[in-house]
Residue, then its C-alpha position, 0 to 999 in steps of 0.5 A: m647214738a654216738d659215733v664213739k663213746v669212751e668211759r673210764t672209771e678208775s681210782l687214781s692217786r692225786d699224782e695220776a690225776a694231775a698227769w691226766l689233767h696236765a696232759l689234757s691241759t697241754a693238749l687244749a693249749k696245743g689244739g689241733d689233733v691231740k691224743l689223751p691217755l686212757g691208761g696204759a698204752a691206750s689213747v683216744g685222739v681228737n681234733v681241738p679247735d680254737q674255741v670249745h664250750a665249757e661247764f664247770e660244777i662243784e658240789v659238796d654233799g656231806d664229806r663227798v666233794e664232786i667236780e664236773l668239767e665238760l668240754s664240747w665242740s663242733t666237728t663242723a666249722l660252727t662255732a662252740d656256742e653254736a654247736w652247743e645251741e644245736g646239740 
């Protein structure tokens, strides 16, 4: 069981989606402790290390396009790839 799990599904305008991705991008670029917006006044804080494991998938099925981006890292001193292999 995860210690913390936050899921949110909603419809966003293209501008709103871009703003959320920009906040994520800025957080990744800065590293350290970052807060990511969840909508309204809500946010979640995480610590981003110098190395992360990334998975990227694009799927086109008829008229539906799905893009998935997954970033993961360990909260211990392991590298991102070591953490991924253990996880």
